[in-house]
C-alpha positions as CSV (number, residue, x, y, z in Angstrom):
1,M,-13.3,-8.3,1.4
2,L,-12.0,-7.7,4.9
3,S,-14.4,-6.3,7.5
4,L,-13.5,-2.9,9.0
5,G,-13.4,-4.5,12.5
6,L,-10.8,-7.0,11.4
7,L,-8.8,-4.3,9.7
8,E,-8.8,-2.3,12.9
9,Q,-7.7,-5.3,14.9
10,L,-4.9,-6.1,12.5
11,T,-3.6,-2.5,12.0
12,G,-4.3,-0.8,15.3
13,D,-4.7,2.6,13.6
14,R,-7.9,4.1,12.3
15,R,-6.5,5.9,9.3
16,L,-4.7,2.9,8.0
17,S,-7.9,0.8,8.6
18,D,-9.9,3.4,6.7
19,A,-7.4,3.4,3.8
20,L,-7.4,-0.4,3.6
21,A,-11.2,-0.5,3.6
22,E,-11.4,2.1,0.8
23,F,-8.7,0.3,-1.1
24,D,-10.7,-2.9,-0.8
25,A,-13.9,-1.2,-1.9
26,R,-12.1,0.2,-5.0
27,G,-10.9,-3.3,-5.9
28,W,-7.3,-2.4,-5.9
29,N,-4.6,-5.1,-5.4
30,A,-1.9,-2.7,-4.2
31,L,-1.7,0.1,-1.7
32,P,1.3,2.5,-2.2
33,L,2.6,3.6,1.2
34,A,4.7,6.6,0.1
35,Q,3.5,9.8,1.8
36,K,2.9,11.5,-1.6
37,E,0.6,8.7,-2.8
38,L,-1.2,8.4,0.6
39,S,-2.1,12.1,0.5
40,R,-3.1,11.9,-3.2
41,L,-5.2,8.8,-2.9
42,F,-6.8,9.6,0.5
43,P,-6.9,13.4,0.9
44,E,-9.7,13.0,3.5
45,L,-7.2,11.0,5.7
46,W,-4.0,12.8,5.0
47,E,-4.6,16.3,3.8
48,T,-1.0,17.0,2.8
49,T,2.1,15.1,1.9
50,K,3.6,16.5,5.1
51,A,0.7,15.1,7.2
52,A,1.2,11.7,5.7
53,E,5.0,11.9,6.3
54,R,4.4,12.7,10.0
55,W,1.9,10.0,10.3
56,L,4.2,7.4,8.7
57,A,7.0,8.5,11.1
58,R,4.8,8.0,14.1
59,N,3.2,4.8,12.8
60,P,5.7,2.8,10.9
61,L,4.0,-0.1,9.2
62,V,5.8,-3.2,10.6
63,P,5.1,-6.3,8.6
64,L,2.7,-7.7,11.2
65,M,2.2,-11.4,10.7
66,N,-1.6,-11.1,10.7
67,I,-1.7,-8.4,8.0
68,I,0.7,-10.3,5.7
69,R,-1.0,-13.7,6.3
70,V,-4.5,-12.4,5.8
71,W,-4.1,-9.7,3.2
72,G,-0.8,-9.1,1.5
73,V,2.9,-8.6,1.6
74,L,5.0,-5.5,1.9
75,V,7.2,-4.8,-1.1
76,N,9.5,-2.0,-2.4
77,Y,8.6,-0.5,-5.7
78,K,10.0,2.2,-8.0
79,P,8.4,3.7,-11.1
80,R,11.0,4.5,-13.7
81,R,10.5,8.2,-13.3
82,Q,11.1,8.0,-9.5
83,R,14.6,8.1,-8.0
84,C,13.9,6.4,-4.6
85,W,12.2,3.1,-3.7
86,S,8.9,3.3,-1.9
87,R,6.9,0.7,0.1
88,A,3.5,-0.8,-0.9
89,L,1.2,-3.4,0.4
90,V,0.4,-5.9,-2.4
91,R,-2.4,-8.4,-2.1
92,H,-1.2,-12.1,-2.0
93,G,-1.0,-13.6,-5.4
94,A,-1.3,-10.3,-7.3
95,N,1.2,-9.3,-9.9
96,G,3.1,-6.5,-8.1
97,P,3.9,-4.2,-11.1
98,A,0.4,-4.6,-12.6
99,A,-1.4,-4.0,-9.3
100,L,0.7,-0.9,-8.6
101,A,0.3,0.4,-12.2
102,A,-3.5,0.3,-11.8
103,V,-3.3,2.5,-8.7
104,L,-0.5,4.8,-9.8
105,G,-1.7,5.3,-13.4
106,E,1.6,4.0,-14.8
107,L,2.5,1.2,-17.2
108,A,3.3,-2.1,-15.4
109,E,6.6,-2.4,-17.4
110,E,7.7,1.0,-15.9
111,I,7.5,-0.2,-12.3
112,A,10.2,-2.3,-10.7
113,V,9.2,-4.4,-7.6
114,R,11.3,-6.2,-5.1
115,G,10.2,-8.1,-2.1
116,D,8.5,-11.5,-1.6
117,A,8.3,-12.7,-5.2
118,S,6.1,-15.6,-4.3
119,S,3.4,-13.3,-3.0
120,A,3.8,-10.3,-5.2
121,R,5.1,-11.4,-8.6
122,S,7.3,-8.9,-10.3
């Protein structure tokens, strides 16, 4: 489990730090970064999808070396029912589709993942 202080140092943004801390507390291995999912999973941080969209536009998550090295890897994912690819942070060594399925409430076989296959197996 990462300390909140370390998360703040790595991310530089309080809402992302809070989301990662909550994510860690829930025992999740993937954090979807689509605005719809951020507002659904963390309504206390992003009250609406539009608020999450604006926040993401102002705070693009750049694959900072410290975040990736310490915690996970950025991947693109797409549930079968979704038309566009979205981004997610997946914990190193986690099975990408299974980790995302647990958070999204989908079946793992319904989620395609592309990215660093050695860190987030798809």
